[in-house]
N, C-alpha and C positions, 0 to 999 in steps of 0.2 A: 947193347947192358947199361940195366941203372944200377946207379953207384949204390952201395952197401950204406944203411943212414948208421948214424953212433947209437954206441949201446948205451949213452947214458943222453937225457932226452933235456933239452935245454927249458929254463923254466924261464916263464917271464913272470915279474913283478907286476907290483901295481902301480900305474901310473897317475901322478898327481892330481889330474881330474876324478879317479875312479875314487881315491883315499878322501880325500874333499863330501865327494857324493855319498861315501857310507858313513863317513862322519854327520854329514846333515842327517842323515835317515834316522841315526841312532839318536841324535840329539831329540827330532820329533817324534819320536817313541817315549823319547824321559817325559816329555814334555806332555805327551800325552798319559800318561801312567802316573806322574806326581800328583796331579791333583787327584787322580784316584784315590792313590796310597792316603794322603792327607784325609781325603773323605772319613776311608775307611777307620783310620786311627778317630778322630773326630767322634765318628760312630761309636766308638768302641770307647771313648771318656763319655760319651754323652748318657751311655747306660750302664758304666758306673756310678756317673753322678744321679742318675736316676734311684740302681739300687741302695746310693747314702741317706737318698732322701725318704724312700719305704723303711728304710732303717732304723729312721730316725720319729717319722708318725707311730713305729710301731712301739717304740720304744715310749711315746708319748702316749700311746694307749695303753699300754703296761703299767706305766706313772697311774692312768687316772683310774685303773681297778684297784692299784693298790690305795689310794692316796678319796678318792671319788671328788677328783679335779684334774685337769691336767696344770703341767707345774706354773706357778707365776715369772711374770717376764722380768721382773725386776720390783726389789721391794726392800722397805729398809733395812741398814744393818746396825749392828754394835762397835761402837767404836772404845779399842782396847784401852787406849788414854784416858777415855770419860772419868767423869765421876762419882759412880765406879758405872762402866760402860755408858756412856752416852748415844743416843742413837742419830746414827748419817743417814743420808738420803742414801745413799747406793750399797747395794748387796750384789750377792751372785746371780747367774743369770740362769736360765730353764735348761740350755744344755749340762751345767754342771748339776742341774739337781735330775736331772735322766742318766748320769753316766752309769749308776747301779744295772741300766735297763739296757744299756748298748754292749755290753760286757767290760763295764769299764770300773767296776768295783774296786779297783786299788784306789783309783782316785775320788773316788767317792766317801771312802772307809779315811782316806788324810785330809777331806774335809773337815776343818772346826767351822761347825756352823753358829759357835756360840760370838763369833768374832767376825766383822766383813770381809768381805775377801781381798782387801788391795789393803792387805797388813799383813806382818811380817810372819805369822803365825801360818797365814792359807799362800805363801808366796811360791810355795812349791805346785800347790796344784795349778796355779796360773801356767807355766812354762811348759805344762807336761803334751806332748802331741799327742792331738786327737785324728787319728786318719780318718775318721769316719765323715768329719768334718772338712775336709777338702774335697775338694772336685778337680779332676785330672785335669780338667782345662786352664785354672784358675792361675794361672803365669808358674809365682816361685813359692808360692802359699805351702807347697808338701815340705815342711824342713824349717821354715822361714821361723824365726826363734829371734825375740828380742832379749838381751841378755838381763838385763837389767839395770839400775842404777839407780844412786842417792835420789830422793826425794818424787820417784814413781810411786810410792802408796801415800793414803792417806795419814798414815803414821813415819811419813819419807822413808820409808823402808827401801830397798830395789822389789820390783816383781819379774821378774824374765817371763816373756809373756809369748805364745801361739796363738794363731788364728783360725776364722772358719769362713766357710767359703756361701753358709746358708745363715738364714737369720726366719725369725716369726715372724707374723702377721699381723701389723698395728692395727690393720681396717684403715678406713681413708681419712680420719678428723682426728689427732693426735693431741692431747693435752698431756700437759707435765704433771709431776708426783702432788703439787699442792693445790691443784686448781679445780675447783665444785665441779667441774665437768667431765671430771676424771672417769669417773661413774659411765657414762655415755658412748665411751669408746665398743665398738662392733668388733673389732679384729679377737684374736685368739688368745695375746696378749700386750701386757701395758704394764706402767707401773702400778703396784697395787695399794700404793698411797699410806697415809698413816695419818690418825689425827692425833697420835701419841704425841707428834711433833710441830702442830698447826696446824696439820691439812686437811682442809674438810673434804676432800675427796675422795673418794675409795674404789675402787676395782676390784672385786672381790676374784679369785681364781677361776675361771670359768669349767664346768660342767658340760657333761656329755649332754644333760638336757637342756642345755641350755643354747647347743646348736641350732636354734631353729627351722632356721633355713634349710637346714640337713646337712648330713656332713660331706655329699657328694658334689655340695655346690657350694663349700668353705674351704677357703685354702687355711695351712696349719704352718707349712714352711715352704720358702722358695728362695732360691737363687740372690746371693748380696756379694756378687763378686769380690774378692779383693785383690784381685792384680787389676781389675776395670776401676774401684774407686780411686786407689793408690799411684798408679803411672797411670794411668791415662793421660798419652799425649795429645795436642792438638793436630788434627788432620792435614791445616791448612802450612799453621810454620813450625811444626814442632818441638814446640815448644813444650817440656815437661809442665801440665798445670795441676799437677798433682800433689794434694798433702804430703804425709807425714807417712812413710810406708808402715814403720810400725806402731802409729796410732792409730790406727782403725780397723775393724771388727775384733777385737780381743773376746778370745771364744769362752772366756768365763763371765763376759761383761751380758747384761740384761740392760743396759741403757737404750734408748732408742737409736737407731746406726747403728748400735756394734753389732748386737744378735736379732735386731729387729729393725723392720722396714715398714714404710707406710705404701698406699696405692693410691696418693695422690698424685702420683704419676704413671705411666703404664712400662714397662718394663723398658729396662734398656731406651728411655727417652730422651736423656741429654747424649750427647757426644763425646762432649767435657764437662771440666769441672766449671770453665770459665763461662759454658754458655749455660750449665745451672743458676751460676754467680749473678745472672745478670738477670733473673727474676726477679718478684717477690720472693721474700720467707714465705713459705707454708707451712712449715710447722714449729711447735714452741721450743723444742730443741734440735742440735743439730742442723745443719742445710740442705736444702732440696736436693743433692749431691749424694750426701752420705745415707740419705732414709731413702734413695729411690732404689727399689729391685733393680737386677738386671744379670747378667751370667758373659761368661768368654764365648759362650756357642753363637753361632751363626743364624739370625733370624729370632733371636726369643730368650728363655729362661725355663726353664723347669720348674715347675711349683707340686707339690706333695696336697692334696687335699685329705681333708678329715677323713672320708672312709680308708683312707690309704693306698688311695690311688695316685701317680703321680702321669702330670700333663706335663705337654712342652706348650708353653702360650707365647705366642709368637708376638714381636712389637707392634703389630698390628694391630691388635684387640681392640675393641669399642671399647673409646673413653669417654669420661665428661668433656664438659669443656670448663678447664681450671680457671682460665681467667675471668670468667664471669663472678668467682669467690671471692669476696673480700674477708682480708683475716687481722687481727690485729692482735697483737705476740706480748701476751704478759710475761713471757721468759718462765724460767725454771720453778720458780718461786710464784708467781702472778696468774691471773685470769687470762685466758686468750678467747675469742668469740671468732666464731665462722659466719659468717652470713653469706648461702649459699645463691640467692637473689634468683630463686626458681628453678635453680637446673636440679637434674637429678642424677642417682647414680651409670655411669658406665658402665657393659658387663663388667670391668676389669673389676671395679668399684664394687661393686656385687658380688663378685666370687671373694669378697676381704671381709664382709660382712659375716656374720654368724645368725643375725637377727633380724636383717631389712627384710624378711619378709619378699624377695625382688623374686620373678620367677625368669632364671635362665637356663633359654632353647639350649639343646646338648650341641646343635649344628653353630653357636656363636664365638665358640674359642677351642 
């Protein structure tokens, strides 16, 4: 006769080997899923970045419709300390001029346009954060704010500041505000110059009719990632090679390298500022690092064209051989010269000119 089984079944636990196998399987699944999750998040961030650029170029066109020109990149300002109102080199940039066209009318109304931007009456404007100017992939720019301290402004007043992930296109060859060649610049923005303060150069605000290369072939805005310019570390040594996190990409500035970039080098051309500093200086103001375009997205950067479209341009886009260019720097108030030694614009440089006459194939970028 069979013995009766126990009413309570005996439960067998996991062995150590089985537990380790389960943990290993979970680890493999996580390692497979994590890149996919990160990729999905980056895709969402890039989509938001594209939307920001679309809003900026739409605002620029609304500005052009109202004023018959696109906004000035930089211009001469009035010094509150002057006897009376002396003229000085710098004033507010194009993103400030556009505020009433991207739903920031309160900022525009707070601006005292009779006084240059970096003096006490306009200190509030610079300290306001504008989220449309922040790429979600651009590090800590969201909410980054310099509180302001004495000696910041031209009148030594404290100037709070927030920052921008985007910048306007200066074109390939850059000249400073008093340079006689200022008017030959081929981008969408530059310092507009002034003969009233001894500068022979003049760069009038760009009209849509002057974009003779076609709006679909001309960059107006592009990425100029704050995190990349201010916080990059050398990939070999790990040493921080950055500049001041608070000293670049001022959103209210139209100065070269703040909210404007040149196309001398293709996007993300330099991996560190040390690498950029090792090359000859190629612009009259700022350095190769600050003047370069780039993003925190892998493989390239987003650029808005003057027709309102946004394209992701790869780092590998065809570019000219900058090494053959001979540049003499006249500085902020002098005369600079470029000798191209027979080389012609690459695709990236051609996209940055509004009136160069280049023919660009749709499949070249």
